[in-house]
N, C-alpha and C positions, 0 to 999 in steps of 0.2 A: 808530657812529653817525654821520652826514654834518652838516656844521654846519648844514645847511638842517633835518633833523630835530630836532635838537639844540635848534634855536631854536624850531621849530613846538612841542616838547614843554613847553618852557620858558613860552611864551605860555600853554598850554594849562592850566598847572597854575596859573599867575597869575589864567587868567579863572575858575577853579573856584574858586578862594580867595575872588576879589572876589564872585562868589555867594554863598559860605555867608556871609562878612563880611555881605554886603547882606541876606541873609535873615534872619539873626540879628537884624540891626539892626531890621527890619520886623516882628519878632515871629513870622516864619515859621520855627519850630523845627523844623516835620517835615520842612523841605527842607534843614537844616542837616547833619545826621547823613548823609545819602547823597552830599550833594557834598563832606563832609569825608573821608569815606570813598573816593571816587572821586578827589580830587585826592591823598591821602595812598598809593592803589595806584600814581596814575603817577607819582608821586615815587620811592618804594623799593621798587616791583614785588611789595608784598606782597599777598597775596589778600584781601580784606575778608571779616570775619565776619558772615554775615546773621542779624540776631536773629529767631526764631520770633515771629510776630504771635499774640499770644492771640485764642482764637477770640470771635467776638460771642455774645451769649446767643441770638440768632436761629440762628446755626449750631449752636450746642449743641441748640438745640429741633429741628433737623432731625436731630439723630443719633440722636433718641429714634425714629425710623421704624422699624418692624421690620416681621418677617412675608416671606414668599417673594413675594405677589401685591401688587404695590404700585401704587396709582395716586393722581394729584392730579387733581382736579377745579378747573377755572378758572371761578372765580364773577365776572366783569367786570361783571354789572347782575342786577335783580331779574329772575327767570325763573320766577314763579309757584312751584311745589314744587321746581323740578328741582335747585337746589343741594343738598338735603336729602335728596330722594327717591331721587336715582341713587346717593349712598353707601350708602345702607339697600339698595337693591337689589342693590348690588355684593358686601355683606356677605351677605345672605338666597340669592343664587344661588351663593355660594361654598362657604357651609355647605351648600347642598343637592347641590353635588357633591363634598364631601368635605374641602371647606378650612375649617375652623373660624374663628373673629375672629382668632385669636391668628397665624395663617398669612397675615392679610392688614393691611396698611399702609395706612392712607386718608389722604390729606390733601386739605382743601379750602381755597383761596385766594379770601378775599373782597377782591376789589381794585375801582377804578374805582368804576362807580356800585352794585355789589356790597357795598359796606361798611356801609351801615345795619344789617346784619342782625348785624355784631359788638358792637353795643350794647344797653345795658339799655332796659327799656322809658320811662324818665323821659325819656331824650334823644328818643325818638320823639316823646313828647308835646310837649316843650319845642321843641323845634326842627323839628317838623313834617316829620319823615323821609318817610313817606308821600307828600308832594308834594315835596319837596326831590330825592327820589332817585325817583319816578315809581313808587314801590313801593305805590301804593293799592291796585291790584288783584290778590287770589288767586284762583285759578281754581277750578272745581269738587272738587280734592281735599281743599280747606280745606272742612272741616265743621263748625266750630265755630259756635254760635249767634249770636255776632256778627261772623260775617265781613265783612259790609259796613262795619264801624267798627272793627276790629281794629287795622288799621295807623294809623289817625289817633291813637292813644292807647298803643300797645305794639307791639312787636317779636311779630309773629305765630308767629314760630319759637325763643322764649324763653319759660320758663314755661308750655308749653303742657301739655295734660293727655292722658289716654290717651282717645282718640275724638276727638280734635280733626281727625285725617288719617285719610281712607281712601282706598283704591286701589279701582277699579272691579274686579271680578273676584278681588282679592285682599282685600279686607275693610281694617280698622281696622290702619294701621302707626304707630309711635313714631318720629317724624323730626323731632322738636324737637331742637335743639343739645344740651340738657343729656342729651337720649336717645343721640344720636348720639356724644357724648363718653364715655358709658359703656360703649357699643360698640367704643370705643378710637379712634373718629374723632378727627383733629386738624385744629385750625381756626386760621388767621391771618389778619391785615388788614393791609392796606397802609398805611403810615405817610404816603406819599407822599400818596396820595388823601386820608387822614384831614387833613393840612396843607392842601391845596385847600379841600376843601369846608367846612372849618371856618372858613376865612378868607373863603369865600362866606356861609355862613351868618352869621359876624360882622357883615359888610358890610349884609346884609339887615335885621339884626336892631338896627345902631349899638351893637355890641359889639366889643372889642378882640379881634383873630385870637387872641394868646397865651393869652387867658383862654378863649376858646371849645375851642381846640385841649387846654388841660389839662383843661378840663372832660371832652370828648369821651375823652380816654386813659384818666382816672380812672374812666369809665363803660362801660370794654370789659370784654365779660361774662367772667368768670372762666374761664380755662383757655384763652382764645383769646389766641394770641402775636401780639405787634405785629412786624412785619418792616420792613426798611427801604424795601421797594415792592412790589407785586404780581409784579411781573415778575423781580424778582430771586427771590422765593419760588418761583415757577413753576419758573425756573433750578434753583435749589437743590435741589427735589423731583426733578426729572430726573436730578441727578447721583447721587441718591441712590436711583437705578433705581424712580421712580415713572413710570409710563405716564400720558401727557396725556390728559385728557378736557375737553373745552370744555362748561361748565355751564350757558352763557348769560353 
């Protein structure tokens, strides 16, 4: 090694060591280990061992996607019955062509303005989700007697009853979230959007953002997985071989 290279190597080790010490002093422990390993590698030449990061709860949830025919429905806003009717149509038409539900993996990502459908009824009433998310209008496929007022007090796709939904030419279809979950459809909701919109709702109602966020999270419909972000979930779904379908 030339004198110039030796000097550069010494300076580099010193710089990395200072970074590691500074990070530790500031409490940035996540930075310390990689920096120390890098400095150690440069000094002694030994190859650092990378510890395997444990899978997140959301990643483990995506490992449950099964079946030969896999799709992800990307629901970015209220879009009539489509984020719920299309998964049902996918399952029905696969079954009609010889592929039962067990052969199908279906994920619905509720993100951006589509997140209100992930919450139980009392959140719709308390925070006026129908207005906040412009979800007040549900089209002619929604057949319940209280069609005009449902979104003012409840999630129209939660606790629905047989006969609430009908498709012209097909008839009654059960496309409530509970019905679809029973068919194997997996739902997740964007935590980033929950964070932003709960803060907006808090501002509108003179409440603390952390309190509203906590209440929203506690009232996510059972079985719906909270994921770091909707775009993260769409990416993970495709990594798990789900074909992409935009649902509004």
